[in-house]
N, C-alpha and C positions, 0 to 999 in steps of 0.2 A: 375230561381228562379221567384220566385211572386213577382213582381211590390211593393213598400210599396208605397201609395197613403194617402199624407198629408196633409188634408182639412183647417188646421189653417192658421189664417195673417200672415202675417212678426209683426214683426222679426222674432216671435216664431219659424215660420214654417221654415225658415232659421237654426234655429241653431235644429231643429228635425232631419233635414236632416243630415248636418251636426254629427252629434251622428248617425244614419242609417246607414251613409257612414262605421265608423268605425268600425261600427256589419258588415260590409263587403254588407247592404242591397243595393238592387238599388233602391234611394228612387226620389219619385214622387212630387212635389210640385202642389195643386193642390189648392190654399183656396177661400172661400166658401163668405170672410170677408172680410174686407179692415178695421180699427180703423180711426176712425177721431173725433178731439178734437171739444168740444160742447162750448159754453160756460156757467159759471156759476161762481155764486156767494159765496163766500168764508164765510162762518158764525163766527162769531166772536170765538177765539181758547179759550176762557175761560170757553165757555160752553159746555164745553168736557172734559174727565180725562183720553179717549185712541183715536186713529185713527188706525183706520183698511181700508189696502189693498186687496182685493181679486183678485185683476188682476194686473201684471205688468204696462199694458196700463195704467193705471190712473194713475202712480206717472211719466209715460214717456210723459204722455199728460197735465197734471193737468196745466203746466206754471208756470210762477213765485208765485204764490203765493200760491200752494205748500209749500214752504219754512216759512211759517206761522204757521206751525204747527207741526216748528219740533223739539217743545219744549214736546209736549205729548208723553209718551211712546205708538211709532207703534207696530201692528201687521199685519201678512201679512199670507194669504193664500200659502204655497209653500217655495222652496229658490228661485225663478227666482223671485218670486214679492220682494221678501224682498231683493234681491239683485238690484233691481232697485230703492228702497228706499234708501238703504243703499248709492246708487250712487247720490240721489237726494238732500244728508245732512243729513238723520238721520241717530242717533246711536240705538247703542243696538236692531235693527229691531227683535223682537220675531218671528219667520216663525213656521206657524204648517205644519205638515204632512200630515193634515187632508184635511178638505173642508171649507165651513163660519161656519156651526155650530156647526165643534171642537173645530175653533177659536175662535167665540163666549164664549164657554166655559172655554175657557182657559183666558180670559181677563176678564168674571169673577173670575175668581179662586184667579187673580191676585189682585183683589177686586174694580176694575172699574166696573163704574154706567151709564156715561153719553158716547158714541161712536158716533165717526162720521166716516160711511161710505164713504168714496172714490169709486169709482164704474163707470161702464156702463150705459148704461140705461135700460139695459135686464140683471137681475142677476140669480142665482137662489137662491130659498126660504133658507133662513138662520133660525135659531131655535135660536134666543134672548134670550130666559129663563127672567130673571127679567133684562136685560140689556133696556138699554133706548139709539137706533139704530137710527141714523141721517141717508139717505144716500142722500147722494149727487153724481148726472150724470157727470161724468170729459170729456167721451167720449163717442159718439157710435157706431154700428160695420155694416157697411154700406155693404150690399150684392153687390160681381163682378158683377153679372150679366152672371155666366158663367153658363148658361143654357142647352150647350152642353156638362153639365160635362160626363153625363151615358154614350153618344156615345166614349168618353176618357176609359172608362174604360173599360180596358182587362179581360178576365175571366180569375178567380183565384186570382183575385189585392186580398189586403189585407189594406184597408180603416184606415186609423184612426182619431177618433173621438173627438175631444179636449171639447166638449160641447155643451149639450142638443139644444143646436137650432141650432146649426150643424149640427145635428142628425136627428131633424126638414126639414131640407132646402133639405139633404139626401134620408132622404125620399120621399121629393117631387119630387124628382129630380128622383130618381133612380126607376124604375116600380117592380112590385113584380117579374114578371117572370127573368126579371137579379139579380133579388137578390142572388139566389139561387147558382149564380158561382161566388158570392163577400164574402168576411171574414171580417168582423167586430172586431176593438176592439175599445174600447170605454174607456175613461178617469173615468167614473163614472158609476153608475149604471141606473143616471139619463138621463144621454147622452145616456146611451144600448138603456133607453124603448123609447126615442126619435125618435132611427132609425127606429121602428116597427119591425116589423117580418118576415119571409121569407129568413134569408141569409143562408148562406152557415157552417157560424159559428161567434156568435158573443161572446164577451169575454169583461168582464173588470177588472183590476189589482184590490189589494188588499186593494191597496191605491189610489189616484188618479195622479199618477205621472210617467213622461215623460219618464223616464227610467224605469219603470216596462213598461210601455206598451210595449217598443220598446223589451224586453227581452222576453213578449207574442209574437213580429213579428217573431224574429230568428224563434222559432216555425213552422210558418206558412206559411214563406216566403222560406224558404228547399226548 
């Protein structure tokens, strides 16, 4: 069986690995980043009519200031982020199953205009449409310093790439000559493009979902 390499940071990496084990996969965690909280100033809640989170890390690392926004309708990209918001005390969180642009369309369709986006320092581009989105950085993704990743990758490995930034770092660490023996599954077309070319295979699921990534991995790892 081909090893499944999980590059995402904790705590998500452990969850992906546990689910992969249920599928009978040989999962190995090799995170490229670790999330760290940063200082932030919370704008007045009455300036907004909706709250948006595109990562569960924002809910986990926001601290006590997050509670000030519980009265706002809350939107999240993906069920994991929605769950983190619910655990932080938010009711009726709307979870989108697409990317940030998709949930922005849902927010607009629900009649909201002024959106507070709590996020990381680096985020994927969102097509805001008619929304006025104010983004506040809650956390930063710090490199783990694992420059020896390429030497740890066995030929035939299947690599899960959960973000465009992880794809960029992977492309820096793995030389073109090694890529032909490695398979990629990226969470989105943007993450896939960031990985560059020359891999044995490279694909993304039809929706940015961990479960769909693992379903693709089952076929490749056998």
